[in-house]
C-alpha positions as CSV (number, residue, x, y, z in Angstrom):
1,X,1.4,-65.0,-39.8
2,X,-1.8,-65.7,-37.8
3,X,-2.0,-67.0,-34.0
4,X,-5.5,-66.7,-33.6
5,X,-5.9,-70.6,-33.7
6,X,-2.8,-70.9,-31.0
7,X,-4.9,-68.1,-28.5
8,X,-8.1,-70.2,-29.2
9,X,-6.4,-73.6,-28.2
10,X,-4.5,-72.4,-25.3
11,X,-7.6,-70.4,-23.8
12,X,-9.3,-73.9,-23.5
13,X,-6.5,-74.5,-21.1
14,X,-6.9,-71.7,-19.4
15,X,-10.9,-72.3,-18.9
16,X,-10.4,-75.5,-17.7
17,X,-7.5,-74.8,-15.0
18,X,-9.8,-72.0,-13.8
19,X,-12.8,-74.3,-13.8
20,X,-10.6,-77.1,-11.8
21,X,-9.7,-74.1,-9.6
22,X,-12.9,-73.1,-8.4
23,X,-14.5,-76.2,-8.0
24,X,-11.5,-76.8,-5.5
25,X,-12.1,-74.0,-3.6
26,X,-16.2,-74.5,-3.6
27,X,-15.5,-77.9,-2.2
28,X,-12.9,-76.3,0.6
29,X,-15.1,-73.7,1.7
30,X,-18.3,-76.5,2.2
31,X,-15.8,-78.4,4.3
32,X,-14.4,-75.5,6.2
33,X,-18.6,-74.3,6.8
34,X,-19.3,-77.9,8.0
35,X,-16.4,-78.8,10.5
36,X,-15.1,-75.5,11.5
37,X,-11.4,-75.9,10.5
38,X,-9.6,-74.6,8.2
39,X,-8.3,-76.8,5.3
40,X,-5.2,-76.3,2.8
41,X,-5.8,-76.0,-1.0
42,X,-2.6,-78.3,-1.3
43,X,-4.5,-80.9,0.5
44,X,-7.5,-81.8,-1.4
45,X,-7.7,-83.5,-4.8
46,X,-10.7,-84.2,-6.6
47,X,-10.7,-87.1,-9.3
48,X,-13.9,-88.7,-10.7
49,X,-16.0,-87.7,-8.1
50,X,-14.0,-88.6,-5.7
51,X,-12.6,-85.9,-3.1
52,X,-9.2,-87.0,-1.9
53,X,-7.9,-85.5,1.6
54,X,-4.2,-85.5,3.1
55,X,-3.8,-84.1,6.2
56,X,-4.0,-84.5,10.1
57,X,-5.6,-87.8,11.5
58,X,-8.0,-85.3,13.6
59,X,-9.2,-83.3,10.7
60,X,-9.6,-86.4,8.4
61,X,-11.9,-87.8,11.5
62,X,-13.8,-84.7,11.9
63,X,-14.5,-84.7,8.0
64,X,-15.3,-88.2,7.6
65,X,-17.8,-87.7,10.4
66,X,-19.4,-85.2,8.4
67,X,-18.6,-86.7,5.3
68,X,-22.4,-87.1,4.3
69,X,-23.5,-83.3,5.0
70,X,-20.5,-82.0,3.0
71,X,-21.7,-84.7,-0.2
72,X,-24.9,-83.3,0.2
73,X,-24.4,-79.6,0.5
74,X,-22.0,-79.9,-2.4
75,X,-24.5,-81.8,-4.3
76,X,-26.8,-78.8,-3.7
77,X,-24.0,-76.1,-4.8
78,X,-22.8,-78.1,-7.6
79,X,-25.8,-80.2,-9.1
80,X,-23.7,-80.7,-12.7
81,X,-20.8,-82.5,-10.4
82,X,-21.6,-85.7,-8.9
83,X,-19.6,-86.1,-5.7
84,X,-19.4,-89.7,-4.8
85,X,-17.1,-90.1,-1.6
86,X,-14.6,-88.4,0.2
87,X,-11.4,-90.4,1.1
């Protein structure tokens, strides 16, 4: 049997997952550069151009103070992805 069609189908999902993880890593690095605090990958979720954060109130406050700079930097790094807000 020929399984090439299944391989191609699964390859699409592999690429999508890789793109989402890479996007999340870029967002984390940008936030870390702006606020100079360590951010865990499990504390960030990206959906419809909005970055959702979980974490300590201190970290969230620090990120919210630098929200405008973070969104501008992400816009320069990833012009094809529109980041609208950080919550």
